C-alpha positions in Angstrom: -4.4 -14.1 17.2 -6.3 -10.7 18.5 -3.4 -10.8 21.7 -0.6 -10.8 18.9 -2.2 -7.9 17.3 -2.5 -6.1 19.9 1.1 -6.2 20.9 2.5 -5.7 17.6 -0.1 -2.2 17.3 1.3 -1.2 20.7 4.8 -1.6 19.8 3.9 -0.1 16.7 2.2 2.9 18.5 5.3 3.3 21.3 7.5 4.7 17.7 10.1 2.1 18.4 9.7 1.3 14.6 10.3 5.0 13.7 13.9 4.9 14.6 16.5 4.5 12.4 18.9 2.3 13.9 16.1 0.1 15.1 14.8 -0.2 11.3 18.5 -1.1 10.6 19.0 -3.8 13.0 15.6 -5.1 11.7 17.3 -5.4 7.9 20.6 -7.0 9.5 18.2 -9.2 11.1 16.1 -10.2 7.1 19.3 -10.4 6.0 21.1 -12.8 8.4 18.0 -15.0 8.4 17.8 -14.8 4.7 21.2 -16.1 4.2 21.0 -18.8 7.0 18.3 -20.2 5.5 18.8 -19.5 1.5 18.4 -23.3 0.7 15.2 -24.0 2.4 13.9 -20.7 0.8 14.5 -21.6 -2.7 13.1 -25.4 -2.0 9.5 -23.9 -0.4 9.4 -21.3 -3.2 9.6 -23.9 -5.5 7.4 -25.6 -4.4 4.6 -23.5 -3.4 4.7 -21.1 -6.9 7.5 -23.4 -9.1 9.7 -21.1 -9.5 13.1 -21.9 -9.9 16.4 -20.9 -8.1 17.7 -19.1 -10.6 14.3 -16.5 -10.5 15.0 -17.2 -7.0 18.4 -15.9 -6.6 17.9 -12.6 -9.1 15.2 -11.2 -6.6 17.4 -12.1 -3.4 20.8 -10.4 -5.3 17.9 -7.7 -5.8 17.8 -7.7 -2.0 21.9 -7.9 -1.2 22.5 -4.9 -3.7 19.9 -2.7 -1.8 21.5 -3.4 1.2 24.8 -3.0 0.1 24.0 0.1 -0.6 22.5 1.3 2.4 25.7 -0.3 3.9 27.9 2.2 1.9 26.0 5.5 3.3 
């Protein structure tokens, strides 16, 4: 675990995370992973927090709307 934190710290300090292109690519990847695992996400959130698919879908919709607004920029 300490090695993972050390590696992440070095990566952050390299300023790679501050590049806009990198940050947008990470958001694109997050959107892809969320979409590919949407059913698993709904199931897990229900099991852990007893939140319905309806409640969870609302939060995912907010994220999608934000991502679409960024794409329009």
